[in-house]
VOGU-3710 file (C-alpha; in Angstrom, 3 decimals, decimal comma):
1> msyleardva> -0,425/0,085/-0,236  1,279/3,622/-1,007  1,145/6,886/0,899  1,691/10,275/0,861  2,329/11,860/3,793  2,197/15,273/5,325  3,783/15,972/8,851  4,205/19,700/10,443  4,360/21,254/7,439  3,667/24,887/6,594
11> vqrggfqilk> 3,679/27,262/3,135  4,329/30,598/3,248  3,789/32,583/0,089  3,941/36,056/-0,464  5,267/36,666/3,838  1,390/34,871/5,159  1,847/31,970/6,119  -0,619/29,918/4,483  -1,363/26,451/6,267  0,511/25,301/10,034
21> svswklasge> 1,905/22,201/11,472  -0,754/20,400/8,914  -0,592/16,832/9,080  -1,613/14,687/6,681  -1,944/11,378/4,946  -3,409/10,064/1,522  -3,419/6,500/1,066  -3,649/3,644/-1,273  -8,117/3,169/-1,996  -8,825/6,143/-0,610
31> lqavvgpngs> -11,533/9,033/-1,802  -10,266/11,081/0,591  -12,036/15,033/0,344  -10,530/17,634/1,745  -13,130/20,681/3,183  -13,439/24,223/5,313  -14,863/27,977/4,514  -13,380/29,584/1,023  -9,324/30,534/1,770  -8,525/28,186/5,032
41> gkstllrams> -5,877/26,465/2,582  -7,389/23,380/1,093  -6,004/24,411/-1,989  -2,770/25,012/-1,220  -2,354/21,069/1,292  -3,093/19,380/-2,235  0,146/22,126/-4,064  2,272/21,481/-1,682  1,209/17,457/-1,927  2,151/17,435/-5,212
51> giwpisegsv> 5,328/19,246/-4,839  4,448/22,724/-6,472  4,146/24,366/-4,072  7,712/24,463/-1,526  7,388/24,129/2,326  8,807/25,775/4,681  8,663/23,816/7,082  7,766/19,910/8,106  8,108/17,103/4,975  5,606/15,425/2,235
61> tvdgqplgrl> 6,682/11,837/1,616  5,609/9,443/-0,567  5,796/5,963/1,021  8,262/7,472/3,627  11,184/9,164/0,938  10,358/12,526/0,650  9,565/14,553/-2,369  12,375/17,561/-3,301  14,644/13,242/-3,778  12,316/11,534/-6,679
71> prrdlsrria> 12,920/13,004/-10,268  10,841/15,144/-11,385  9,833/13,153/-14,093  8,910/9,935/-11,452  7,122/12,190/-9,177  5,104/13,696/-12,281  4,534/9,855/-13,020  3,774/9,048/-9,505  1,367/11,751/-8,497  -0,639/13,663/-10,335
81> fvpqetrmdf> -2,347/17,157/-9,683  -5,657/19,113/-11,325  -6,658/22,805/-10,871  -9,818/24,050/-10,380  -9,417/26,510/-13,354  -5,846/26,503/-15,667  -6,172/29,246/-19,123  -5,738/26,897/-22,386  -5,357/29,444/-24,576  -3,507/28,318/-27,534
91> aftvqetvam> -5,197/25,758/-29,956  -4,735/21,780/-29,201  -6,676/19,563/-29,530  -8,821/17,677/-26,657  -6,781/14,288/-27,807  -3,802/16,147/-27,730  -3,901/18,038/-24,377  -4,893/14,260/-23,306  -1,585/13,075/-23,855  -0,185/15,500/-22,648
101> gryphrgrfa> -0,909/13,259/-19,559  1,472/10,520/-21,259  4,907/13,418/-21,308  6,730/11,227/-17,741  6,190/7,819/-19,458  7,629/8,542/-23,481  8,933/12,477/-22,669  7,253/14,428/-25,258  8,602/14,480/-28,391  9,033/10,446/-28,472
111> retasdtrav> 6,435/8,207/-30,924  3,903/7,652/-29,163  3,047/3,572/-28,246  -0,096/1,369/-27,715  0,391/1,566/-24,111  0,057/5,193/-24,425  -2,648/5,514/-27,319  -5,112/2,965/-25,008  -4,186/4,842/-21,943  -6,168/8,658/-24,090
121> rqalercdia> -8,097/6,455/-25,077  -9,603/4,984/-21,473  -9,276/8,298/-19,642  -10,967/9,996/-22,926  -14,267/7,817/-22,115  -13,641/7,930/-19,080  -14,160/11,312/-18,764  -17,195/11,308/-21,323  -15,078/13,133/-23,818  -13,387/11,836/-26,428
131> qlserlvntl> -16,460/12,658/-29,050  -14,697/16,286/-27,920  -11,598/14,845/-29,151  -11,026/16,860/-31,787  -12,384/20,291/-30,800  -9,607/22,746/-29,796  -9,451/23,907/-25,784  -10,035/27,015/-26,928  -13,471/26,822/-27,536  -14,664/24,656/-25,066
141> sggerqrvli> -17,383/26,002/-22,103  -15,927/26,079/-18,182  -16,553/22,044/-17,404  -15,720/21,135/-20,785  -12,652/22,087/-20,412  -12,996/20,550/-16,454  -12,450/17,498/-17,635  -10,234/17,245/-20,306  -8,093/18,642/-17,306  -8,984/16,023/-15,390
151> arslavepef> -8,324/13,012/-18,374  -5,316/14,325/-18,562  -4,445/13,196/-15,311  -6,229/10,439/-15,890  -3,317/9,658/-18,861  -0,941/9,998/-17,091  -1,530/6,853/-14,964  -1,035/8,032/-11,719  -1,096/6,399/-8,354  -2,309/9,249/-6,301
161> illdeptasl> -4,652/12,110/-7,758  -5,330/15,228/-6,156  -7,700/17,091/-7,944  -8,929/20,994/-6,894  -12,567/21,379/-6,497  -13,128/18,766/-9,685  -16,913/19,951/-10,200  -17,006/23,453/-9,336  -17,691/24,363/-13,499  -19,763/21,124/-14,103
171> dvehtleild> -22,982/21,106/-14,550  -25,050/17,749/-12,363  -24,899/15,278/-14,932  -21,597/15,882/-15,366  -20,217/16,352/-11,389  -21,986/12,643/-10,548  -19,870/11,375/-13,719  -16,697/13,105/-12,575  -18,299/12,014/-8,946  -18,850/8,513/-9,688
181> lcralakagq> -15,107/7,867/-12,014  -13,133/9,359/-8,129  -14,605/6,467/-6,385  -14,568/4,010/-9,034  -10,498/4,790/-9,273  -10,336/4,293/-6,121  -12,283/1,458/-5,504  -9,073/-0,314/-8,243  -6,171/0,645/-5,700  -5,432/4,243/-6,243
191> sialathdln> -5,276/7,077/-4,585  -7,985/9,829/-4,798  -7,751/13,643/-2,381  -10,328/16,319/-3,816  -11,002/20,046/-1,970  -14,734/20,267/-2,447  -16,842/22,532/-0,899  -19,703/20,923/-1,379  -21,024/18,840/1,740  -23,493/16,307/0,110
201> avaryatsva> -20,727/15,294/-2,021  -18,923/14,515/0,086  -21,750/12,440/2,652  -22,169/10,383/-0,267  -18,822/9,392/-1,737  -16,406/10,066/0,962  -14,411/7,884/2,439  -12,921/9,973/4,665  -12,467/13,782/5,377  -9,572/15,843/5,887
211> lvnggrmvdc> -11,964/19,045/7,397  -9,002/22,295/7,149  -9,740/25,780/8,938  -7,311/28,658/8,905  -4,786/27,420/7,544  -4,795/24,044/10,039  -5,774/20,545/9,588  -8,750/20,632/12,086  -9,738/16,928/12,291  -9,467/14,595/9,611
221> gdrdrvlspd> -10,846/10,471/9,445  -14,728/9,252/10,228  -17,138/11,787/8,000  -19,499/11,215/10,981  -17,264/12,400/13,035  -15,468/15,051/11,737  -17,976/16,316/9,723  -20,459/16,632/12,909  -23,442/19,062/13,444  -20,943/20,675/16,347
231> rlqqvfgira> -18,280/20,922/14,867  -20,075/22,223/11,108  -21,538/25,066/13,590  -17,587/25,609/14,844  -16,155/25,383/12,124  -18,546/27,032/8,607  -21,044/28,475/11,009  -23,931/26,629/10,280  -26,477/24,306/12,098  -26,720/21,372/9,852
241> ellstkdgqp> -27,934/18,058/10,068  -28,089/14,827/8,453  -30,182/12,773/6,771  -31,140/9,926/4,336  -33,601/9,384/1,352  -35,239/6,765/-0,177  -32,070/4,626/-2,133  -30,481/5,157/2,149  -27,875/7,993/0,783  -26,563/10,504/3,610
251> vyvfhrnegt> -27,807/13,737/3,042  -27,567/17,702/4,476  -29,685/19,776/4,979  -28,094/23,452/6,472  -29,429/26,045/8,118  -28,786/29,483/9,424  -28,027/30,394/12,796  -31,496/32,073/13,619  -31,510/35,845/14,130  -28,658/36,359/10,656
261> dird> -30,205/38,733/8,959  -29,198/39,526/5,300  -28,935/43,530/5,895  -28,339/45,638/1,820
//
């Protein structure tokens, strides 16, 4: 079993400390949700765990080995980070963009192998964008571009996939498709972490939850414990009920605190 682990990690950006002594572990087969208010440090944590942003204190390791000791190409094969939004100004087709995910395996100018072709085709199909293969990415909608980014990460065939708000630009149907895909990948042994504000998606799909607030890890583990009504009141300032749908799926119902007014 592989592990991606942070121990007492701190991150500073622009003179501000964004993360403070955060410890967190992501293991094979997990679909772990990273939740917290805006500005709590969710995206920063995923960037630090992927090696994109440097840490100022602590350590990030994969199977006990510090990320900084891994060759960049090996790191890119093992960990894929998918940002919430990426500018796509160049006139590459969707298929060409997804195929870029194979660079860590074959290099930028090497010929495409049968394994590359298979990985790209499967990634396109899994993200429901095979029909867009010949479209230019700079002509796509925001939701379509997001699915292209996720498909590119799948083409890498990494052990760990870190997604920052992966469904923020998607409609309901494709949101469920992406979450179903994440769950299937986790069941197949991959490690998935996704930062999200959608606590109902967390309730339905996540195997565990990491709650971040003010740059610190508040708690991590079982959903019912981490996202208890008292904890949600404390961190988000809302009242919450956890109910069940007719098919037994958990769903949160949220209420504003009594006496809270909306003023002009």
